[in-house]
N, CA, C and O of each residue as an XYZ file, in Angstrom:
344
protein
N     100.004    109.831    133.843
C      99.535    109.737    135.213
C     100.660    110.137    136.172
O     101.802    109.697    136.035
N     100.311    110.970    137.133
C     101.305    111.465    138.078
C     101.600    110.427    139.154
O     100.690    109.756    139.642
N     102.879    110.296    139.525
C     103.285    109.343    140.550
C     102.905    109.872    141.934
O     103.186    111.025    142.261
N     102.268    109.027    142.742
C     101.850    109.409    144.085
C     102.972    109.043    145.060
O     103.366    107.879    145.135
N     103.497    110.034    145.815
C     104.572    109.723    146.764
C     104.063    108.871    147.926
O     103.046    109.191    148.542
N     104.772    107.791    148.219
C     104.421    106.900    149.319
C     105.392    107.095    150.472
O     106.577    107.353    150.259
N     104.891    106.972    151.680
C     105.715    107.031    152.875
C     105.285    105.908    153.802
O     104.175    105.388    153.684
N     106.168    105.530    154.729
C     105.891    104.431    155.641
C     105.507    104.967    157.021
O     106.203    105.808    157.591
N     104.400    104.471    157.540
C     103.957    104.838    158.884
C     104.856    104.168    159.912
O     105.125    102.970    159.818
N     105.319    104.935    160.890
C     106.180    104.379    161.943
C     105.479    103.293    162.755
O     106.072    102.259    163.065
N     104.227    103.533    163.094
C     103.501    102.636    163.994
C     103.014    101.363    163.316
O     103.155    100.271    163.866
N     102.437    101.500    162.117
C     101.808    100.350    161.470
C     102.674     99.719    160.382
O     102.374     98.624    159.908
N     103.745    100.404    159.986
C     104.664     99.938    158.935
C     103.968     99.789    157.578
O     104.431     99.035    156.723
N     102.859    100.506    157.381
C     102.142    100.484    156.104
C     102.716    101.533    155.157
O     103.058    102.640    155.576
N     102.819    101.177    153.882
C     103.177    102.151    152.852
C     101.885    102.825    152.417
O     100.982    102.175    151.891
N     101.803    104.128    152.637
C     100.587    104.869    152.310
C     100.926    106.130    151.536
O     102.048    106.628    151.625
N      99.958    106.658    150.766
C     100.197    107.950    150.110
C     100.484    109.031    151.154
O      99.903    109.037    152.239
N     101.376    109.928    150.807
C     101.829    110.971    151.728
C     100.668    111.777    152.317
O     100.744    112.212    153.466
N      99.604    111.981    151.551
C      98.452    112.774    152.006
C      97.661    112.086    153.118
O      96.929    112.752    153.850
N      97.795    110.769    153.256
C      97.068    110.036    154.300
C      97.848    109.962    155.606
O      97.382    109.373    156.581
N      99.034    110.560    155.624
C      99.889    110.529    156.802
C     100.112    111.941    157.318
O      99.914    112.917    156.594
N     100.522    112.038    158.568
C     100.897    113.324    159.143
C     102.391    113.251    159.473
O     102.880    112.240    159.977
N     103.103    114.338    159.179
C     104.551    114.372    159.391
C     104.847    115.118    160.684
O     104.320    116.202    160.933
N     105.699    114.513    161.498
C     106.177    115.140    162.715
C     107.647    115.444    162.462
O     108.386    114.576    161.997
N     108.077    116.660    162.761
C     109.423    117.079    162.388
C     110.176    117.651    163.594
O     109.594    118.308    164.458
N     111.491    117.381    163.626
C     112.384    117.963    164.627
C     113.346    118.882    163.897
O     114.029    118.462    162.964
N     113.399    120.154    164.329
C     114.304    121.098    163.672
C     115.700    121.042    164.299
O     115.941    120.255    165.215
N     116.609    121.870    163.809
C     117.994    121.838    164.274
C     118.143    122.172    165.751
O     119.091    121.721    166.394
N     117.216    122.961    166.297
C     117.273    123.318    167.717
C     116.708    122.206    168.611
O     116.814    122.284    169.835
N     116.116    121.186    168.014
C     115.546    120.080    168.779
C     114.072    120.249    169.090
O     113.511    119.466    169.857
N     113.427    121.260    168.507
C     111.995    121.472    168.721
C     111.190    120.522    167.841
O     111.474    120.364    166.654
N     110.181    119.893    168.442
C     109.325    118.955    167.712
C     107.990    119.626    167.430
O     107.412    120.272    168.304
N     107.502    119.467    166.193
C     106.209    120.058    165.830
C     105.552    119.230    164.736
O     106.191    118.403    164.086
N     104.244    119.478    164.547
C     103.529    118.838    163.454
C     103.791    119.626    162.188
O     103.780    120.857    162.197
N     104.025    118.916    161.106
C     104.277    119.553    159.815
C     103.100    119.249    158.903
O     103.080    118.225    158.219
N     102.128    120.138    158.897
C     100.910    119.929    158.116
C     101.202    119.984    156.618
O     100.607    119.237    155.842
N     102.118    120.868    156.210
C     102.425    121.022    154.786
C     103.293    119.890    154.252
O     103.264    119.602    153.056
N     104.066    119.246    155.125
C     104.961    118.178    154.687
C     106.244    118.685    154.074
O     106.974    117.920    153.445
N     106.537    119.978    154.248
C     107.702    120.564    153.600
C     108.657    121.265    154.567
O     109.626    121.883    154.123
N     108.410    121.186    155.864
C     109.254    121.878    156.838
C     110.644    121.247    156.881
O     110.804    120.046    156.663
N     111.643    122.080    157.168
C     113.011    121.590    157.284
C     113.182    120.813    158.577
O     112.569    121.133    159.595
N     114.020    119.788    158.525
C     114.325    119.012    159.719
C     114.100    117.530    159.496
O     113.693    117.088    158.422
N     114.378    116.783    160.547
C     114.209    115.328    160.512
C     112.734    115.007    160.697
O     112.117    115.462    161.660
N     112.171    114.240    159.799
C     110.743    113.958    159.850
C     110.417    112.495    160.037
O     111.208    111.614    159.701
N     109.239    112.253    160.579
C     108.707    110.904    160.733
C     107.219    110.968    160.411
O     106.567    111.980    160.667
N     106.688    109.896    159.854
C     105.287    109.879    159.420
C     104.454    108.932    160.272
O     104.903    107.849    160.647
N     103.226    109.366    160.573
C     102.251    108.531    161.269
C     100.940    108.565    160.504
O     100.543    109.596    159.962
N     100.277    107.416    160.473
C      98.954    107.310    159.867
C      97.978    108.170    160.664
O      98.100    108.291    161.883
N      97.012    108.764    159.972
C      96.023    109.607    160.646
C      94.951    108.745    161.292
O      93.797    108.742    160.861
N      95.346    108.005    162.344
C      94.395    107.184    163.094
C      94.806    107.178    164.564
O      95.988    107.278    164.892
N      93.820    107.060    165.432
C      94.099    107.056    166.870
C      94.945    105.860    167.272
O      95.811    105.977    168.140
N      94.705    104.712    166.652
C      95.470    103.516    167.030
C      96.954    103.676    166.694
O      97.807    103.227    167.460
N      97.272    104.303    165.569
C      98.671    104.526    165.199
C      99.343    105.476    166.187
O     100.502    105.283    166.552
N      98.610    106.501    166.617
C      99.149    107.454    167.586
C      99.398    106.769    168.925
O     100.426    106.997    169.563
N      98.448    105.921    169.353
C      98.594    105.202    170.620
C      99.810    104.267    170.587
O     100.573    104.203    171.551
N      99.984    103.549    169.484
C     101.132    102.637    169.337
C     102.431    103.420    169.405
O     103.362    103.025    170.106
N     102.495    104.528    168.680
C     103.712    105.349    168.647
C     104.040    105.897    170.025
O     105.208    105.949    170.410
N     103.013    106.308    170.777
C     103.256    106.865    172.114
C     103.688    105.785    173.098
O     104.614    105.989    173.883
N     103.016    104.631    173.056
C     103.320    103.558    173.994
C     104.726    102.987    173.782
O     105.434    102.686    174.744
N     105.122    102.842    172.513
C     106.430    102.244    172.194
C     107.544    103.281    172.024
O     108.681    102.919    171.723
N     107.228    104.564    172.212
C     108.205    105.655    172.074
C     108.860    105.651    170.691
O     110.064    105.878    170.566
N     108.059    105.393    169.658
C     108.588    105.306    168.298
C     109.060    106.661    167.777
O     110.083    106.742    167.096
N     108.325    107.718    168.090
C     108.735    109.050    167.640
C     110.010    109.498    168.341
O     110.858    110.150    167.733
N     110.148    109.150    169.618
C     111.374    109.499    170.356
C     112.601    108.925    169.651
O     113.610    109.608    169.477
N     112.497    107.669    169.251
C     113.624    107.009    168.578
C     113.861    107.558    167.180
O     115.003    107.805    166.794
N     112.794    107.749    166.424
C     112.930    108.197    165.041
C     113.485    109.621    164.957
O     114.288    109.932    164.078
N     113.048    110.482    165.880
C     113.477    111.879    165.841
C     114.693    112.145    166.731
O     115.231    113.252    166.747
N     115.117    111.119    167.469
C     116.290    111.195    168.339
C     116.172    112.307    169.378
O     117.148    112.992    169.682
N     114.967    112.478    169.918
C     114.710    113.471    170.957
C     113.449    113.048    171.714
O     112.607    112.349    171.151
N     113.301    113.459    172.988
C     112.107    113.149    173.762
C     110.949    113.996    173.243
O     110.986    115.225    173.303
N     109.927    113.323    172.735
C     108.764    114.023    172.171
C     107.797    114.353    173.309
O     107.367    113.456    174.035
N     107.449    115.644    173.471
C     106.531    116.032    174.555
C     105.121    115.491    174.335
O     104.708    115.260    173.198
N     104.389    115.293    175.421
C     103.035    114.739    175.334
C     102.077    115.680    174.597
O     101.053    115.236    174.078
N     102.408    116.993    174.547
C     101.551    117.940    173.826
C     101.469    117.593    172.336
O     100.439    117.820    171.701
N     102.538    117.050    171.787
C     102.550    116.663    170.370
C     101.533    115.548    170.129
O     100.810    115.566    169.132
N     101.480    114.581    171.044
C     100.506    113.494    170.900
C      99.074    114.029    171.023
O      98.167    113.550    170.342
N      98.877    115.026    171.898
C      97.552    115.641    172.035
C      97.162    116.364    170.744
O      96.019    116.265    170.297
N      98.113    117.091    170.146
C      97.853    117.771    168.867
C      97.476    116.754    167.797
O      96.566    116.988    167.002
N      98.181    115.623    167.780
C      97.902    114.568    166.797
C      96.488    114.023    166.985
O      95.759    113.827    166.013
N      96.106    113.781    168.235
C      94.764    113.269    168.501
C      93.693    114.253    168.054
O      92.678    113.849    167.488
N      93.911    115.550    168.304
C      92.953    116.572    167.877
C      92.855    116.612    166.362
O      91.760    116.723    165.811
N      93.998    116.522    165.684
C      94.027    116.540    164.229
C      93.236    115.373    163.647
O      92.472    115.546    162.697
N      93.421    114.182    164.219
C      92.746    112.980    163.728
C      91.243    113.040    164.035
O      90.425    112.656    163.199
N      90.884    113.514    165.220
C      89.472    113.566    165.577
C      88.704    114.617    164.773
O      87.487    114.509    164.621
N      89.402    115.629    164.257
C      88.752    116.661    163.438
C      88.507    116.204    162.003
O      87.730    116.834    161.286
N      89.143    115.139    161.578
C      88.971    114.676    160.191
C      87.875    113.648    160.074
O      87.603    113.157    158.978
């Protein structure tokens, strides 16, 4: 049986399989983007694919702290669209 990689959601602190989370990554230039593949280079943080997790992360500035950069509001909008499409 293959081992399923687990990651921790920033907002909910739940250990979940990597496929149930979305990775947000900051590259060396400081650009923040969604990493759909989960393999992009840079500092990454994981959020559960739920609106409540996104709201918690935005309200408490969890991504700003984890990625050590101010995360633009467009990233949160992209996250909401991604979650609502699933």
